[in-house]
DRENSE-588860 format. One record per residue (C-alpha): residue in three letters; x, y, z. Coordinates in Angstrom, 2 decimals, always signed. Layout:
! residues N
{rec ALA {X Y Z}}
...
END
This chain:
! residues 434
{rec MET {+54.59 -9.05 -32.34}}
{rec LYS {+52.03 -10.16 -29.74}}
{rec LYS {+53.53 -12.62 -27.18}}
{rec VAL {+51.52 -15.76 -26.84}}
{rec ILE {+51.43 -19.31 -25.47}}
{rec ALA {+50.69 -22.05 -27.95}}
{rec VAL {+48.80 -25.14 -26.85}}
{rec ILE {+48.53 -28.36 -28.92}}
{rec ASP {+45.28 -30.02 -27.97}}
{rec ILE {+44.80 -33.55 -29.29}}
{rec GLY {+41.28 -35.18 -28.94}}
{rec LYS {+40.24 -38.45 -30.38}}
{rec THR {+38.50 -36.66 -33.18}}
{rec ASN {+39.75 -33.09 -33.55}}
{rec LYS {+43.49 -32.07 -33.44}}
{rec LYS {+43.81 -28.36 -32.53}}
{rec VAL {+46.38 -25.54 -32.07}}
{rec PHE {+45.52 -22.56 -29.90}}
{rec LEU {+47.37 -19.34 -29.15}}
{rec PHE {+46.64 -17.61 -25.93}}
{rec ASP {+47.79 -13.99 -25.27}}
{rec ALA {+49.00 -12.48 -21.88}}
{rec SER {+45.24 -12.09 -20.63}}
{rec PHE {+44.73 -15.73 -21.69}}
{rec ASN {+42.30 -14.75 -24.49}}
{rec MET {+42.47 -17.19 -27.37}}
{rec VAL {+43.65 -15.12 -30.36}}
{rec PHE {+44.24 -17.90 -32.86}}
{rec GLN {+43.04 -21.52 -33.55}}
{rec ASN {+43.27 -24.07 -36.20}}
{rec ALA {+41.84 -27.59 -36.19}}
{rec ILE {+42.25 -30.74 -38.38}}
{rec GLN {+41.08 -34.21 -38.44}}
{rec PHE {+43.13 -37.23 -39.71}}
{rec ASN {+41.83 -40.48 -41.10}}
{rec GLU {+42.72 -43.31 -38.93}}
{rec ILE {+45.16 -46.09 -40.13}}
{rec LYS {+45.56 -49.70 -39.13}}
{rec ASP {+47.92 -51.11 -36.56}}
{rec GLU {+49.87 -54.39 -37.35}}
{rec ASP {+46.95 -56.26 -35.99}}
{rec GLY {+44.54 -54.57 -38.36}}
{rec PHE {+42.95 -52.46 -35.66}}
{rec CYS {+42.18 -48.69 -36.17}}
{rec CYS {+44.67 -46.24 -34.69}}
{rec ASP {+45.63 -42.70 -34.94}}
{rec ASN {+48.21 -41.75 -37.73}}
{rec ILE {+50.80 -40.48 -35.25}}
{rec GLU {+53.38 -39.64 -37.92}}
{rec ALA {+50.89 -37.33 -39.71}}
{rec ILE {+49.96 -35.76 -36.47}}
{rec GLU {+53.42 -35.11 -35.32}}
{rec ASN {+54.38 -33.62 -38.73}}
{rec TRP {+51.32 -31.34 -38.55}}
{rec ILE {+52.22 -30.04 -35.07}}
{rec GLN {+55.67 -29.17 -36.07}}
{rec ALA {+54.51 -27.77 -39.38}}
{rec GLU {+51.94 -25.62 -37.39}}
{rec ILE {+54.54 -24.16 -34.95}}
{rec LYS {+56.72 -23.22 -37.78}}
{rec LYS {+54.07 -21.56 -39.79}}
{rec ILE {+53.05 -19.45 -36.81}}
{rec GLN {+56.66 -18.45 -36.17}}
{rec GLU {+57.09 -17.43 -39.85}}
{rec LEU {+53.90 -15.56 -39.93}}
{rec GLY {+55.53 -12.81 -37.91}}
{rec THR {+52.24 -11.83 -36.18}}
{rec TYR {+52.88 -13.77 -32.91}}
{rec GLN {+55.93 -14.59 -30.89}}
{rec ILE {+55.61 -17.90 -29.11}}
{rec GLN {+56.95 -17.72 -25.53}}
{rec ALA {+55.92 -21.18 -24.53}}
{rec ILE {+54.36 -24.28 -25.98}}
{rec ASN {+52.25 -26.87 -23.96}}
{rec PHE {+50.21 -30.07 -24.73}}
{rec SER {+46.91 -31.49 -23.80}}
{rec THR {+45.83 -35.02 -24.94}}
{rec HIS {+43.50 -37.64 -24.41}}
{rec GLY {+44.75 -40.41 -21.95}}
{rec ALA {+45.52 -44.29 -22.17}}
{rec SER {+47.97 -43.67 -25.18}}
{rec LEU {+51.72 -44.57 -24.99}}
{rec ILE {+54.64 -44.12 -27.30}}
{rec TYR {+57.59 -46.55 -27.08}}
{rec LEU {+61.20 -45.21 -27.95}}
{rec ASP {+64.23 -47.13 -28.90}}
{rec LYS {+67.80 -46.41 -27.72}}
{rec GLU {+68.15 -43.90 -30.59}}
{rec GLY {+65.17 -42.09 -29.33}}
{rec LYS {+62.97 -43.04 -32.08}}
{rec ARG {+59.30 -44.05 -32.01}}
{rec MET {+59.05 -47.78 -32.70}}
{rec ALA {+55.33 -48.87 -32.61}}
{rec PRO {+51.96 -47.47 -33.66}}
{rec LEU {+49.78 -45.23 -31.32}}
{rec TYR {+47.68 -48.07 -30.12}}
{rec ASN {+44.00 -47.32 -29.82}}
{rec TYR {+42.60 -47.59 -26.18}}
{rec LEU {+39.56 -49.10 -27.65}}
{rec LYS {+41.65 -52.04 -29.05}}
{rec PRO {+40.19 -55.31 -27.41}}
{rec LEU {+42.19 -56.78 -24.58}}
{rec ASP {+41.15 -59.85 -22.69}}
{rec VAL {+41.56 -58.92 -19.02}}
{rec ASN {+41.52 -62.59 -18.20}}
{rec ASP {+44.91 -62.95 -19.80}}
{rec PHE {+46.12 -60.74 -16.74}}
{rec SER {+44.55 -62.89 -14.01}}
{rec ALA {+47.81 -64.06 -12.73}}
{rec PHE {+49.10 -60.57 -12.63}}
{rec TYR {+46.05 -59.25 -10.63}}
{rec ASN {+46.29 -62.32 -8.28}}
{rec ALA {+49.99 -61.69 -7.52}}
{rec HIS {+48.95 -58.11 -6.49}}
{rec GLY {+45.93 -58.67 -4.11}}
{rec GLY {+43.31 -59.44 -6.65}}
{rec VAL {+41.40 -57.38 -9.20}}
{rec GLU {+39.47 -55.48 -6.57}}
{rec GLU {+42.36 -54.59 -4.13}}
{rec PHE {+44.78 -53.84 -7.12}}
{rec SER {+42.21 -51.54 -8.69}}
{rec ARG {+41.44 -49.79 -5.49}}
{rec LYS {+45.13 -49.26 -4.70}}
{rec THR {+45.86 -47.79 -8.24}}
{rec ALA {+42.43 -46.05 -8.53}}
{rec SER {+42.09 -47.79 -11.87}}
{rec PRO {+38.96 -50.09 -12.58}}
{rec SER {+40.05 -52.98 -14.74}}
{rec TYR {+39.59 -51.25 -18.15}}
{rec GLY {+41.70 -53.35 -20.47}}
{rec MET {+43.69 -51.09 -22.94}}
{rec LEU {+42.38 -47.98 -21.12}}
{rec ASN {+44.80 -48.99 -18.38}}
{rec ALA {+48.10 -47.81 -19.85}}
{rec GLY {+50.07 -50.27 -17.38}}
{rec LEU {+48.19 -53.15 -18.96}}
{rec GLN {+48.96 -51.87 -22.41}}
{rec MET {+52.78 -52.11 -21.34}}
{rec LEU {+52.35 -55.67 -20.16}}
{rec TRP {+50.41 -56.58 -23.29}}
{rec PHE {+53.19 -55.12 -25.42}}
{rec LYS {+55.78 -56.93 -23.39}}
{rec ASN {+53.99 -60.22 -23.61}}
{rec THR {+52.75 -60.24 -27.20}}
{rec LYS {+55.72 -58.55 -28.88}}
{rec PRO {+58.76 -59.58 -27.08}}
{rec GLU {+61.32 -58.90 -29.86}}
{rec LEU {+60.09 -55.38 -30.05}}
{rec TRP {+59.96 -55.14 -26.34}}
{rec LYS {+63.68 -55.98 -26.08}}
{rec GLU {+64.34 -52.67 -27.99}}
{rec VAL {+62.29 -50.37 -25.84}}
{rec ASP {+64.45 -47.94 -23.98}}
{rec ALA {+61.70 -45.36 -22.74}}
{rec ILE {+57.91 -45.22 -22.48}}
{rec LEU {+56.16 -41.89 -22.83}}
{rec HIS {+52.44 -40.87 -22.29}}
{rec TYR {+51.06 -39.11 -25.39}}
{rec PRO {+51.37 -35.57 -23.97}}
{rec GLN {+55.07 -36.11 -22.90}}
{rec TYR {+55.75 -37.62 -26.43}}
{rec LEU {+54.58 -34.42 -28.13}}
{rec SER {+56.74 -32.34 -25.72}}
{rec TYR {+59.68 -34.84 -26.48}}
{rec LEU {+59.31 -34.00 -30.23}}
{rec PHE {+60.81 -30.53 -29.59}}
{rec THR {+62.79 -30.93 -26.41}}
{rec LYS {+64.26 -34.55 -26.74}}
{rec LYS {+63.67 -34.83 -22.87}}
{rec ILE {+62.17 -37.93 -21.39}}
{rec THR {+59.39 -36.69 -18.83}}
{rec ALA {+56.19 -37.76 -17.11}}
{rec ASP {+53.54 -35.78 -15.37}}
{rec TYR {+51.01 -36.46 -12.52}}
{rec THR {+47.89 -35.96 -14.72}}
{rec SER {+48.90 -38.58 -17.23}}
{rec VAL {+50.34 -41.09 -14.73}}
{rec GLY {+47.29 -40.72 -12.56}}
{rec ALA {+44.68 -41.33 -15.15}}
{rec HIS {+43.60 -44.93 -14.77}}
{rec THR {+46.97 -46.28 -15.83}}
{rec ALA {+47.29 -48.97 -13.11}}
{rec THR {+50.87 -47.80 -12.56}}
{rec TRP {+50.21 -45.42 -9.67}}
{rec ASP {+49.95 -46.44 -5.97}}
{rec PHE {+47.41 -43.93 -4.58}}
{rec ASP {+47.95 -45.26 -1.00}}
{rec ASN {+51.54 -44.14 -1.05}}
{rec MET {+51.41 -41.71 -3.77}}
{rec GLN {+54.17 -43.18 -5.90}}
{rec TYR {+54.64 -45.68 -8.73}}
{rec HIS {+53.45 -49.18 -7.88}}
{rec SER {+55.88 -51.75 -6.99}}
{rec TRP {+54.86 -54.04 -9.88}}
{rec LEU {+56.76 -51.80 -12.33}}
{rec LYS {+60.04 -52.69 -10.56}}
{rec GLU {+59.10 -56.34 -10.60}}
{rec GLU {+58.55 -56.18 -14.38}}
{rec ASN {+61.70 -54.35 -14.90}}
{rec ILE {+59.74 -51.41 -16.28}}
{rec GLN {+61.49 -48.03 -15.58}}
{rec LEU {+59.17 -44.89 -16.00}}
{rec PRO {+60.44 -41.37 -15.56}}
{rec GLU {+59.57 -39.57 -12.15}}
{rec PRO {+56.68 -37.18 -12.81}}
{rec CYS {+57.29 -33.42 -12.71}}
{rec LYS {+54.85 -30.78 -11.61}}
{rec GLY {+52.94 -29.39 -14.53}}
{rec ASN {+54.33 -25.73 -14.44}}
{rec LYS {+57.80 -26.95 -15.29}}
{rec ALA {+59.16 -26.28 -18.88}}
{rec VAL {+62.41 -26.76 -20.78}}
{rec ILE {+63.84 -23.80 -22.56}}
{rec THR {+64.36 -25.19 -26.22}}
{rec GLU {+65.42 -23.67 -29.50}}
{rec ILE {+62.79 -24.29 -32.11}}
{rec ASN {+63.38 -22.89 -35.65}}
{rec GLY {+66.00 -20.40 -34.23}}
{rec GLU {+63.79 -19.19 -31.33}}
{rec LYS {+64.19 -20.00 -27.70}}
{rec ILE {+60.77 -21.25 -26.42}}
{rec ALA {+59.70 -22.74 -23.12}}
{rec VAL {+58.25 -26.33 -23.77}}
{rec GLY {+55.98 -27.77 -21.24}}
{rec SER {+55.78 -31.55 -20.62}}
{rec GLY {+51.99 -31.52 -21.41}}
{rec LEU {+49.02 -33.15 -19.35}}
{rec HIS {+45.84 -35.24 -19.67}}
{rec ASP {+43.06 -33.27 -21.14}}
{rec SER {+40.35 -34.18 -18.50}}
{rec SER {+42.63 -33.13 -15.70}}
{rec SER {+43.75 -30.04 -17.59}}
{rec SER {+40.03 -28.89 -17.89}}
{rec ILE {+39.74 -28.60 -14.10}}
{rec ILE {+42.65 -25.88 -14.06}}
{rec PRO {+40.71 -22.77 -15.29}}
{rec ILE {+37.99 -23.19 -12.66}}
{rec LEU {+40.28 -24.21 -9.88}}
{rec GLU {+41.94 -20.75 -10.53}}
{rec ASN {+38.82 -19.01 -9.19}}
{rec GLU {+36.49 -21.37 -7.34}}
{rec ASN {+36.38 -23.64 -4.35}}
{rec ASP {+33.97 -26.55 -3.69}}
{rec PHE {+32.56 -27.71 -6.94}}
{rec VAL {+32.19 -30.83 -9.19}}
{rec LEU {+33.04 -30.60 -12.87}}
{rec LEU {+31.29 -32.46 -15.49}}
{rec SER {+33.57 -32.59 -18.45}}
{rec THR {+31.38 -33.79 -21.39}}
{rec GLY {+32.29 -35.17 -24.67}}
{rec THR {+32.84 -38.76 -25.94}}
{rec TRP {+33.20 -39.40 -22.16}}
{rec ILE {+31.26 -37.79 -19.46}}
{rec ILE {+33.55 -37.44 -16.50}}
{rec ALA {+32.45 -36.10 -13.14}}
{rec MET {+35.28 -34.72 -11.28}}
{rec ASN {+35.67 -33.65 -7.51}}
{rec PRO {+39.06 -32.23 -6.80}}
{rec PHE {+37.98 -31.70 -3.18}}
{rec SER {+37.30 -35.12 -2.10}}
{rec LYS {+39.51 -36.02 +0.97}}
{rec GLU {+38.11 -39.59 +1.24}}
{rec THR {+40.02 -42.57 -0.35}}
{rec LEU {+38.49 -44.54 -2.96}}
{rec THR {+36.27 -47.28 -1.72}}
{rec GLN {+35.39 -50.71 -3.22}}
{rec HIS {+31.81 -49.50 -3.70}}
{rec GLN {+32.79 -46.50 -5.68}}
{rec LEU {+35.37 -48.60 -7.82}}
{rec GLN {+32.59 -51.08 -8.64}}
{rec ASN {+30.46 -48.34 -9.89}}
{rec ASN {+32.65 -46.67 -12.57}}
{rec CYS {+34.61 -44.44 -10.11}}
{rec LEU {+38.39 -43.84 -10.18}}
{rec CYS {+40.91 -41.12 -9.47}}
{rec PHE {+42.83 -38.74 -11.54}}
{rec MET {+45.54 -36.45 -10.29}}
{rec THR {+46.10 -32.68 -10.67}}
{rec PRO {+49.40 -31.26 -11.92}}
{rec GLU {+50.41 -30.71 -8.26}}
{rec LYS {+49.88 -34.39 -7.36}}
{rec GLN {+46.41 -34.16 -5.60}}
{rec GLN {+43.77 -36.86 -6.17}}
{rec VAL {+40.63 -35.99 -8.02}}
{rec LYS {+37.69 -38.44 -7.11}}
{rec SER {+36.03 -39.09 -10.56}}
{rec SER {+33.52 -41.08 -12.41}}
{rec MET {+34.23 -41.82 -16.00}}
{rec GLN {+31.35 -43.12 -18.24}}
{rec PHE {+31.30 -43.56 -21.95}}
{rec LEU {+27.84 -41.80 -22.18}}
{rec GLY {+28.83 -39.30 -24.86}}
{rec ARG {+29.50 -42.15 -27.17}}
{rec ILE {+26.04 -43.60 -26.61}}
{rec HIS {+24.61 -40.17 -27.36}}
{rec GLU {+26.55 -40.09 -30.50}}
{rec VAL {+25.47 -43.55 -31.84}}
{rec TYR {+21.90 -42.87 -30.97}}
{rec ILE {+21.54 -39.34 -32.61}}
{rec LYS {+22.58 -41.09 -35.77}}
{rec ALA {+20.15 -43.85 -35.28}}
{rec LEU {+17.36 -41.35 -34.43}}
{rec SER {+18.14 -39.40 -37.54}}
{rec GLU {+17.88 -42.52 -39.71}}
{rec TYR {+14.67 -43.90 -38.12}}
{rec PHE {+12.72 -40.62 -38.04}}
{rec LYS {+14.25 -39.48 -41.41}}
{rec VAL {+15.35 -36.11 -39.90}}
{rec ASP {+18.64 -34.16 -39.72}}
{rec ILE {+21.38 -35.61 -37.53}}
{rec ASN {+21.49 -32.27 -35.52}}
{rec THR {+17.62 -32.11 -34.88}}
{rec HIS {+18.16 -32.56 -31.20}}
{rec MET {+19.89 -29.11 -31.11}}
{rec ASP {+16.66 -27.38 -32.49}}
{rec LEU {+14.37 -29.02 -29.88}}
{rec VAL {+12.45 -26.41 -27.68}}
{rec LEU {+12.64 -27.45 -23.99}}
{rec ASN {+9.62 -29.35 -22.99}}
{rec THR {+9.52 -29.39 -19.18}}
{rec THR {+6.23 -31.21 -18.96}}
{rec LEU {+7.90 -34.16 -20.96}}
{rec CYS {+10.76 -34.11 -18.62}}
{rec ASN {+8.54 -34.41 -15.58}}
{rec GLU {+6.50 -37.22 -17.24}}
{rec LEU {+9.69 -39.27 -18.06}}
{rec ILE {+10.90 -38.77 -14.41}}
{rec ASP {+7.73 -39.97 -13.05}}
{rec GLN {+7.73 -42.96 -15.39}}
{rec ASP {+11.30 -43.74 -14.54}}
{rec ALA {+11.57 -46.26 -17.46}}
{rec ARG {+14.71 -47.71 -18.75}}
{rec VAL {+14.99 -48.31 -22.48}}
{rec PHE {+18.46 -47.49 -23.82}}
{rec LEU {+21.02 -47.96 -21.11}}
{rec ALA {+22.05 -50.93 -18.68}}
{rec GLU {+21.01 -51.06 -15.13}}
{rec GLY {+24.52 -51.06 -13.87}}
{rec ILE {+27.75 -50.26 -15.80}}
{rec ASP {+27.18 -49.90 -19.55}}
{rec THR {+29.18 -52.33 -21.72}}
{rec ASP {+27.30 -52.02 -25.02}}
{rec PHE {+28.17 -48.67 -26.95}}
{rec GLU {+26.32 -49.41 -30.23}}
{rec ALA {+22.84 -48.22 -31.19}}
{rec HIS {+19.85 -50.60 -31.35}}
{rec PRO {+17.46 -49.00 -33.80}}
{rec GLU {+14.76 -51.49 -32.88}}
{rec LEU {+14.35 -49.91 -29.45}}
{rec LEU {+12.97 -46.85 -31.37}}
{rec GLN {+9.86 -48.57 -32.42}}
{rec LYS {+8.64 -47.92 -28.83}}
{rec PHE {+8.35 -44.19 -29.62}}
{rec LEU {+5.80 -42.20 -31.78}}
{rec SER {+8.10 -39.18 -32.03}}
{rec TYR {+11.68 -38.11 -32.29}}
{rec GLU {+11.17 -35.73 -29.34}}
{rec THR {+10.03 -38.41 -26.93}}
{rec ALA {+12.79 -40.79 -27.92}}
{rec TYR {+15.58 -38.39 -27.47}}
{rec TYR {+14.13 -37.12 -24.15}}
{rec GLN {+14.12 -40.73 -22.83}}
{rec LEU {+17.86 -41.13 -23.98}}
{rec ILE {+18.94 -37.98 -22.20}}
{rec TYR {+16.82 -38.78 -19.18}}
{rec GLU {+18.78 -42.19 -18.94}}
{rec ILE {+22.06 -40.49 -19.39}}
{rec SER {+21.28 -37.67 -16.84}}
{rec LYS {+20.15 -40.24 -14.20}}
{rec LYS {+23.60 -42.02 -14.62}}
{rec VAL {+25.41 -38.54 -14.28}}
{rec ILE {+23.56 -37.65 -11.10}}
{rec SER {+24.46 -41.11 -9.67}}
{rec ALA {+28.02 -40.31 -10.44}}
{rec ILE {+28.10 -37.06 -8.75}}
{rec ASP {+26.48 -38.55 -5.65}}
{rec LEU {+29.11 -41.42 -5.71}}
{rec ILE {+32.21 -38.98 -5.97}}
{rec SER {+30.85 -36.61 -3.16}}
{rec ASP {+32.34 -37.10 +0.41}}
{rec GLU {+29.86 -38.22 +3.13}}
{rec ASN {+29.46 -34.82 +4.77}}
{rec SER {+30.08 -32.80 +1.69}}
{rec ASN {+27.94 -29.73 +0.93}}
{rec ILE {+29.08 -29.21 -2.68}}
{rec THR {+26.25 -27.67 -4.70}}
{rec ASP {+28.01 -26.10 -7.52}}
{rec VAL {+28.29 -28.26 -10.71}}
{rec TYR {+30.15 -26.76 -13.64}}
{rec ILE {+29.65 -28.35 -17.13}}
{rec SER {+32.15 -28.03 -19.80}}
{rec GLY {+32.26 -29.57 -23.27}}
{rec GLY {+29.53 -30.13 -25.71}}
{rec PHE {+26.60 -30.91 -23.34}}
{rec ASN {+26.75 -27.56 -21.61}}
{rec LYS {+24.50 -26.34 -24.47}}
{rec ASN {+22.11 -29.07 -24.13}}
{rec GLU {+19.12 -27.63 -22.46}}
{rec VAL {+17.27 -31.01 -22.17}}
{rec PHE {+20.35 -32.55 -20.21}}
{rec ILE {+20.62 -29.51 -17.99}}
{rec GLN {+16.88 -29.46 -17.24}}
{rec PHE {+16.91 -33.18 -16.25}}
{rec LEU {+19.99 -32.60 -14.02}}
{rec LYS {+18.18 -29.81 -12.24}}
{rec CYS {+14.94 -31.98 -11.78}}
{rec LEU {+16.87 -35.03 -10.63}}
{rec LYS {+18.91 -33.13 -8.02}}
{rec SER {+17.20 -30.03 -7.05}}
{rec ASP {+19.87 -28.88 -4.50}}
{rec ILE {+22.65 -28.38 -7.10}}
{rec VAL {+23.46 -25.23 -9.01}}
{rec ILE {+24.29 -25.84 -12.63}}
{rec LYS {+27.02 -23.38 -13.78}}
{rec ILE {+28.04 -23.35 -17.38}}
{rec SER {+31.85 -22.70 -17.68}}
{rec ASP {+32.16 -19.49 -19.32}}
{rec CYS {+35.50 -20.37 -20.83}}
{rec LYS {+35.75 -22.37 -23.90}}
{rec ASN {+38.29 -25.18 -24.73}}
{rec GLU {+39.04 -25.58 -21.04}}
{rec SER {+41.70 -28.26 -21.48}}
{rec ALA {+43.81 -26.16 -23.82}}
{rec LEU {+43.32 -23.10 -21.39}}
{rec GLY {+44.40 -25.32 -18.53}}
{rec ALA {+47.58 -26.15 -20.27}}
{rec ALA {+48.27 -22.66 -21.15}}
{rec LEU {+47.83 -21.43 -17.61}}
{rec LEU {+50.42 -23.73 -16.46}}
{rec MET {+52.93 -21.74 -18.64}}
{rec LYS {+51.88 -18.40 -17.48}}
{rec SER {+55.29 -17.70 -15.68}}
{rec TYR {+57.05 -17.94 -19.15}}
{rec LEU {+54.85 -15.52 -20.89}}
END
């Protein structure tokens, strides 16, 4: 049997299982999508019970197949998602959706008690994002569901909960804790004091290459504690390169600079910047924008307005003349001047365009311009970083790449030659167990 590392990679849309061999080639994958369910407030959320049943069934199926011997399992998931356990170790609430509305004004007293929104956000490297701040999720749960809160015995980030399904160990990792949670004090590189004040105890994070040897269906397997997918996607490139910025592209477009030595400034914070952490507890200066979502809603609107297939943008032949014309015009049609807060399509805006091509190019121009601004913002003052790696769906988008090159001629665009970077990153952390 071929020895492999299994990785469970959970995105908002696709849930995947991968197997990597000793050379870290992907030798098996399977993917599934689940219909969302409603939480007790009627808001859509992931069907966590169905997901956890699927994960355990997939691992068992691979074991029973007899082709592969699983030596280790690790997990990569989206952030801003928490699981609450009771004293018996049972899950006791839905996996609340990070897009669930949360009125930040309800937390004004909390912010004021900790230096105000700006200073607290700077210290925790977490812009005031509502439910995207996992720490605010905890406070929301505590304040709005006090009877349930009394029963909470442990709080786990999503990757650590999936690990817990197999190990029954309560763990935390730096990549999850450091991902805009508002729980980590980046000045002192430890949990923020507000957690103690609120009597919230979280497990001390462990380094990402630690695993627990666990018996699963009669076989001993090393089970990692899991990590946040965006931070995981840096790991394969960090293995081989120095001095680069990574653009992780999908529903979010996240520009990440793991080489920044400067602390986060108020100016950066006010312009969509924050910090993540590596599995080794190092800050990753980043800019996180919901631009992939804007792309998703507009390709649907474009398809309906121009009566073409939804994937027409993938068949466009690169038109460098049109790129240059749009850069010269520097018009703004689809996106806000500053930070975008509207992520719905406005089909009436398409009336300005005579063709699908010009409308799509205008959309990508505006997205690209924001991405270049993000790269500039997360670069240190005397930085000479020129290499920009693109991972995820946009690394095949020639129009996007062309605009980036035209808008910032001194960068070298590199397409990451590995696929499924977040899953590969999670596998690489388990290499000592293979």
